[in-house]
DOMARBA-931258 format. One record per residue (C-alpha): x, y, z; residue in three letters; residue number from 0. Coordinates in nm, 4 decimals. Last residue first. Example, Ala and Ser with C-alpha at 12.3 -4.5 7.8 and 13.67 -1.06 7.14 Angstrom:
BEGIN
<site x="1.3670" y="-0.1060" z="0.7140" res="ser" n="1"/>
<site x="1.2300" y="-0.4500" z="0.7800" res="ala" n="0"/>
//
This chain:
BEGIN
<site x="-1.8117" y="0.6285" z="1.4612" res="arg" n="179"/>
<site x="-2.1931" y="0.6644" z="1.6210" res="thr" n="178"/>
<site x="-2.3586" y="0.7533" z="1.3373" res="pro" n="177"/>
<site x="-2.2096" y="0.5089" z="1.0470" res="ala" n="176"/>
<site x="-2.1659" y="0.6154" z="0.6980" res="ala" n="175"/>
<site x="-1.8936" y="0.8474" z="0.7631" res="lys" n="174"/>
<site x="-1.7015" y="0.5238" z="0.9116" res="val" n="173"/>
<site x="-1.8630" y="0.3233" z="0.6131" res="leu" n="172"/>
<site x="-1.7428" y="0.5240" z="0.3427" res="arg" n="171"/>
<site x="-1.4142" y="0.5563" z="0.5322" res="glu" n="170"/>
<site x="-1.3928" y="0.1758" z="0.5137" res="ala" n="169"/>
<site x="-1.4473" y="0.1422" z="0.1378" res="ala" n="168"/>
<site x="-1.1672" y="0.3952" z="0.0569" res="ala" n="167"/>
<site x="-0.9111" y="0.1770" z="0.2685" res="leu" n="166"/>
<site x="-1.0541" y="-0.1554" z="0.1053" res="asp" n="165"/>
<site x="-0.9764" y="0.0344" z="-0.2432" res="asp" n="164"/>
<site x="-0.6550" y="0.1336" z="-0.1197" res="arg" n="163"/>
<site x="-0.5773" y="-0.2311" z="-0.0582" res="asp" n="162"/>
<site x="-0.5625" y="-0.5231" z="0.2418" res="asn" n="161"/>
<site x="-0.8517" y="-0.3566" z="0.4786" res="val" n="160"/>
<site x="-1.0479" y="-0.6156" z="0.6802" res="asn" n="159"/>
<site x="-1.4376" y="-0.6873" z="0.6738" res="phe" n="158"/>
<site x="-1.5047" y="-0.9443" z="0.8954" res="ala" n="157"/>
<site x="-1.7131" y="-0.7472" z="1.1351" res="ile" n="156"/>
<site x="-1.8733" y="-0.5542" z="0.8310" res="leu" n="155"/>
<site x="-1.9538" y="-0.8823" z="0.6262" res="asp" n="154"/>
<site x="-2.0946" y="-1.0606" z="0.9828" res="pro" n="153"/>
<site x="-2.3331" y="-0.7801" z="0.9923" res="asp" n="152"/>
<site x="-2.3727" y="-0.7250" z="1.3536" res="gly" n="151"/>
<site x="-2.3382" y="-0.8675" z="1.7301" res="phe" n="150"/>
<site x="-2.6885" y="-1.0543" z="1.8019" res="gly" n="149"/>
<site x="-2.6366" y="-1.3185" z="1.5165" res="ala" n="148"/>
<site x="-2.2785" y="-1.4497" z="1.6533" res="leu" n="147"/>
<site x="-2.3909" y="-1.7534" z="1.7934" res="glu" n="146"/>
<site x="-2.6799" y="-1.8453" z="1.5859" res="asp" n="145"/>
<site x="-2.4266" y="-1.7478" z="1.2618" res="ala" n="144"/>
<site x="-2.1074" y="-2.0035" z="1.3909" res="gly" n="143"/>
<site x="-1.8668" y="-1.9697" z="1.7030" res="leu" n="142"/>
<site x="-1.6437" y="-2.3029" z="1.6616" res="val" n="141"/>
<site x="-1.4523" y="-2.3916" z="1.9671" res="leu" n="140"/>
<site x="-1.1140" y="-2.5022" z="1.8095" res="pro" n="139"/>
<site x="-0.9649" y="-2.8367" z="1.8065" res="asp" n="138"/>
<site x="-0.6373" y="-2.7401" z="1.7554" res="ile" n="137"/>
<site x="-0.6271" y="-2.9376" z="1.4224" res="ala" n="136"/>
<site x="-0.8688" y="-2.6783" z="1.3143" res="arg" n="135"/>
<site x="-0.6566" y="-2.3848" z="1.4416" res="val" n="134"/>
<site x="-0.3134" y="-2.5277" z="1.2347" res="ala" n="133"/>
<site x="-0.4952" y="-2.5595" z="0.9253" res="asp" n="132"/>
<site x="-0.6506" y="-2.2021" z="0.9652" res="leu" n="131"/>
<site x="-0.3252" y="-2.0969" z="1.0138" res="leu" n="130"/>
<site x="-0.1992" y="-2.2505" z="0.6647" res="pro" n="129"/>
<site x="0.1366" y="-2.4590" z="0.7120" res="glu" n="128"/>
<site x="0.5121" y="-2.3016" z="0.7085" res="asp" n="127"/>
<site x="0.6355" y="-2.6509" z="0.8417" res="arg" n="126"/>
<site x="0.8204" y="-2.4428" z="1.1341" res="glu" n="125"/>
<site x="0.5174" y="-2.1946" z="1.1595" res="val" n="124"/>
<site x="0.2492" y="-2.4372" z="1.1823" res="ala" n="123"/>
<site x="0.4407" y="-2.6408" z="1.4523" res="arg" n="122"/>
<site x="0.4648" y="-2.3504" z="1.6365" res="glu" n="121"/>
<site x="0.1015" y="-2.2798" z="1.6330" res="leu" n="120"/>
<site x="0.0544" y="-2.6782" z="1.7447" res="arg" n="119"/>
<site x="0.2914" y="-2.5965" z="2.0472" res="thr" n="118"/>
<site x="0.1066" y="-2.2540" z="2.1110" res="ala" n="117"/>
<site x="-0.2298" y="-2.3753" z="2.1617" res="ala" n="116"/>
<site x="-0.2011" y="-2.4893" z="2.5283" res="ser" n="115"/>
<site x="-0.1455" y="-2.0964" z="2.5605" res="pro" n="114"/>
<site x="-0.4656" y="-2.0263" z="2.5180" res="glu" n="113"/>
<site x="-0.6165" y="-1.8806" z="2.1988" res="tyr" n="112"/>
<site x="-0.9345" y="-1.6584" z="2.1211" res="arg" n="111"/>
<site x="-1.0051" y="-1.5323" z="1.7503" res="ala" n="110"/>
<site x="-1.0250" y="-1.2767" z="1.5118" res="leu" n="109"/>
<site x="-0.7482" y="-1.3505" z="1.3643" res="leu" n="108"/>
<site x="-0.8118" y="-1.6863" z="1.3161" res="pro" n="107"/>
<site x="-1.1363" y="-1.5926" z="1.0912" res="gln" n="106"/>
<site x="-1.3412" y="-1.8734" z="0.9763" res="ala" n="105"/>
<site x="-1.5332" y="-1.7538" z="0.6600" res="arg" n="104"/>
<site x="-1.8833" y="-1.7986" z="0.5770" res="gly" n="103"/>
<site x="-1.9912" y="-1.4195" z="0.6121" res="ala" n="102"/>
<site x="-1.8024" y="-1.4791" z="0.9801" res="leu" n="101"/>
<site x="-1.7027" y="-1.7798" z="1.1118" res="ile" n="100"/>
<site x="-1.5843" y="-1.7350" z="1.4564" res="pro" n="99"/>
<site x="-1.2802" y="-1.9468" z="1.6215" res="leu" n="98"/>
<site x="-1.2356" y="-1.9940" z="1.9995" res="val" n="97"/>
<site x="-0.9191" y="-2.1915" z="2.0311" res="ala" n="96"/>
<site x="-0.7348" y="-2.4135" z="2.3402" res="pro" n="95"/>
<site x="-1.0567" y="-2.4053" z="2.5037" res="gly" n="94"/>
<site x="-1.2669" y="-2.1853" z="2.6924" res="ser" n="93"/>
<site x="-1.5379" y="-1.8515" z="2.6682" res="leu" n="92"/>
<site x="-1.4952" y="-1.5333" z="2.8690" res="arg" n="91"/>
<site x="-1.2525" y="-1.3396" z="2.6133" res="ala" n="90"/>
<site x="-1.4491" y="-1.4264" z="2.3155" res="leu" n="89"/>
<site x="-1.7518" y="-1.2657" z="2.4982" res="val" n="88"/>
<site x="-1.5547" y="-0.9505" z="2.5458" res="ala" n="87"/>
<site x="-1.4052" y="-0.9281" z="2.2030" res="leu" n="86"/>
<site x="-1.8359" y="-0.9327" z="2.0491" res="leu" n="85"/>
<site x="-1.8928" y="-0.7003" z="2.2528" res="gln" n="84"/>
<site x="-1.6495" y="-0.5062" z="2.1773" res="ala" n="83"/>
<site x="-1.7570" y="-0.4558" z="1.8159" res="pro" n="82"/>
<site x="-1.5452" y="-0.5401" z="1.5383" res="val" n="81"/>
<site x="-1.5312" y="-0.2723" z="1.2450" res="phe" n="80"/>
<site x="-1.1725" y="-0.1746" z="1.2306" res="pro" n="79"/>
<site x="-1.0131" y="-0.4825" z="1.0999" res="met" n="78"/>
<site x="-0.6690" y="-0.4096" z="0.9768" res="asp" n="77"/>
<site x="-0.4813" y="-0.4595" z="1.3181" res="gly" n="76"/>
<site x="-0.5940" y="-0.8357" z="1.3432" res="ala" n="75"/>
<site x="-0.7760" y="-0.9237" z="1.6355" res="leu" n="74"/>
<site x="-0.6614" y="-1.1913" z="1.8779" res="val" n="73"/>
<site x="-0.7892" y="-1.2601" z="2.2441" res="val" n="72"/>
<site x="-0.5344" y="-1.4125" z="2.4786" res="val" n="71"/>
<site x="-0.5060" y="-1.6695" z="2.6809" res="pro" n="70"/>
<site x="-0.1980" y="-1.6501" z="2.9360" res="gly" n="69"/>
<site x="0.1506" y="-1.5451" z="2.9520" res="gly" n="68"/>
<site x="0.0355" y="-1.2061" z="2.7773" res="ala" n="67"/>
<site x="0.3993" y="-1.1777" z="2.6286" res="ala" n="66"/>
<site x="0.4385" y="-1.5300" z="2.5180" res="asp" n="65"/>
<site x="0.0600" y="-1.5362" z="2.4054" res="leu" n="64"/>
<site x="0.0981" y="-1.2520" z="2.1938" res="ala" n="63"/>
<site x="0.4216" y="-1.3518" z="2.0663" res="ala" n="62"/>
<site x="0.2634" y="-1.6901" z="1.9456" res="leu" n="61"/>
<site x="-0.0262" y="-1.4925" z="1.7992" res="ile" n="60"/>
<site x="0.2079" y="-1.2724" z="1.6012" res="gly" n="59"/>
<site x="0.4077" y="-1.6147" z="1.4932" res="thr" n="58"/>
<site x="0.1152" y="-1.7722" z="1.3804" res="ala" n="57"/>
<site x="0.0360" y="-1.5450" z="1.0529" res="pro" n="56"/>
<site x="0.3768" y="-1.6713" z="0.9284" res="his" n="55"/>
<site x="0.6608" y="-1.4304" z="0.8261" res="thr" n="54"/>
<site x="0.9268" y="-1.5106" z="1.0387" res="arg" n="53"/>
<site x="1.2397" y="-1.3148" z="0.9136" res="gln" n="52"/>
<site x="1.0675" y="-0.9990" z="1.0444" res="asp" n="51"/>
<site x="1.0755" y="-1.1147" z="1.4028" res="pro" n="50"/>
<site x="0.8465" y="-1.0114" z="1.6686" res="glu" n="49"/>
<site x="0.7852" y="-0.6734" z="1.7788" res="arg" n="48"/>
<site x="0.5535" y="-0.6637" z="2.1633" res="val" n="47"/>
<site x="0.3673" y="-0.3228" z="2.1798" res="ile" n="46"/>
<site x="0.2193" y="-0.2109" z="2.4971" res="pro" n="45"/>
<site x="-0.1006" y="0.0257" z="2.4976" res="cys" n="44"/>
<site x="-0.0887" y="0.3700" z="2.4700" res="glu" n="43"/>
<site x="-0.0264" y="0.3880" z="2.0700" res="leu" n="42"/>
<site x="0.1876" y="0.6593" z="1.9143" res="asp" n="41"/>
<site x="0.1788" y="0.5468" z="1.5153" res="pro" n="40"/>
<site x="0.3652" y="0.2412" z="1.4442" res="leu" n="39"/>
<site x="0.6340" y="0.1842" z="1.2109" res="asp" n="38"/>
<site x="0.6883" y="-0.1811" z="1.1476" res="ser" n="37"/>
<site x="1.0778" y="-0.3396" z="1.1266" res="ser" n="36"/>
<site x="1.0067" y="-0.5335" z="1.4121" res="glu" n="35"/>
<site x="0.7729" y="-0.6827" z="1.3425" res="lys" n="34"/>
<site x="0.4118" y="-0.5474" z="1.5455" res="ala" n="33"/>
<site x="0.2221" y="-0.7372" z="1.8109" res="val" n="32"/>
<site x="-0.0108" y="-0.5012" z="1.9696" res="val" n="31"/>
<site x="-0.1360" y="-0.5353" z="2.3020" res="leu" n="30"/>
<site x="-0.4669" y="-0.4193" z="2.4511" res="pro" n="29"/>
<site x="-0.5754" y="-0.4926" z="2.7863" res="val" n="28"/>
<site x="-0.9135" y="-0.5966" z="2.7682" res="leu" n="27"/>
<site x="-1.2341" y="-0.4248" z="2.9286" res="gly" n="26"/>
<site x="-1.4255" y="-0.4737" z="2.5721" res="ala" n="25"/>
<site x="-1.3670" y="-0.1012" z="2.5234" res="ala" n="24"/>
<site x="-0.9881" y="-0.1690" z="2.5554" res="ala" n="23"/>
<site x="-1.0019" y="-0.4075" z="2.2863" res="leu" n="22"/>
<site x="-1.2403" y="-0.1954" z="2.0845" res="ala" n="21"/>
<site x="-0.9782" y="0.0851" z="2.1151" res="asp" n="20"/>
<site x="-0.7032" y="-0.1274" z="2.0202" res="val" n="19"/>
<site x="-0.9002" y="-0.2510" z="1.7151" res="pro" n="18"/>
<site x="-0.9907" y="0.1014" z="1.5676" res="tyr" n="17"/>
<site x="-0.6435" y="0.2379" z="1.6502" res="thr" n="16"/>
<site x="-0.4128" y="0.0256" z="1.4131" res="ile" n="15"/>
<site x="-0.6251" y="0.2581" z="1.1605" res="leu" n="14"/>
<site x="-0.4740" y="0.5711" z="1.2746" res="pro" n="13"/>
<site x="-0.7193" y="0.8159" z="1.3084" res="arg" n="12"/>
<site x="-0.8357" y="1.1316" z="1.0654" res="gly" n="11"/>
<site x="-1.1354" y="0.8948" z="0.8889" res="ala" n="10"/>
<site x="-0.9026" y="0.5985" z="0.8417" res="leu" n="9"/>
<site x="-0.5680" y="0.7246" z="0.8198" res="ala" n="8"/>
<site x="-0.2749" y="0.4653" z="0.7432" res="leu" n="7"/>
<site x="-0.0778" y="0.4278" z="1.0494" res="gly" n="6"/>
<site x="-0.1114" y="0.0366" z="1.0819" res="ala" n="5"/>
<site x="-0.0874" y="-0.0155" z="0.7045" res="lys" n="4"/>
<site x="0.2567" y="0.0903" z="0.6536" res="pro" n="3"/>
<site x="0.3428" y="0.2732" z="0.3496" res="glu" n="2"/>
<site x="0.2893" y="0.2182" z="-0.0302" res="gly" n="1"/>
<site x="0.0117" y="-0.0177" z="0.0306" res="met" n="0"/>
//
């Protein structure tokens, strides 16, 4: 995208502040995991740096588990519309992993992980296995449409910013939402 995604402006705020604020509103302590070379805006939360060389998405989850010393709720930094209420529910559930299915897609980067999942996630990193395959091997508690019905539009919750078109769409969505 030509610049670090976390710092991209969305409605006048860095993109990363949306998930950080949602985690805080859920009563959780936000912790940002970023590559060593990633530029981040000023944040009022702890930042954990992970090696640039390890590009597997489970690397960030492992870093968060290690830093937290207990279960973590994971929320990708490019998902600006996840409601705090969903994050609070994820935090209260238990099992090696809790995996929502939104808009027909499993969301391993909007999920809850316990330290017992670390061995399987590390194996996925070492073997370069897809994250979703590793999470499914953990036998996660799966939250489907019925369990997620009260949290809002699944497409909006699962929305993530991957390119400039997504950023423009997110900008329109923020402007259209009266409470954002």
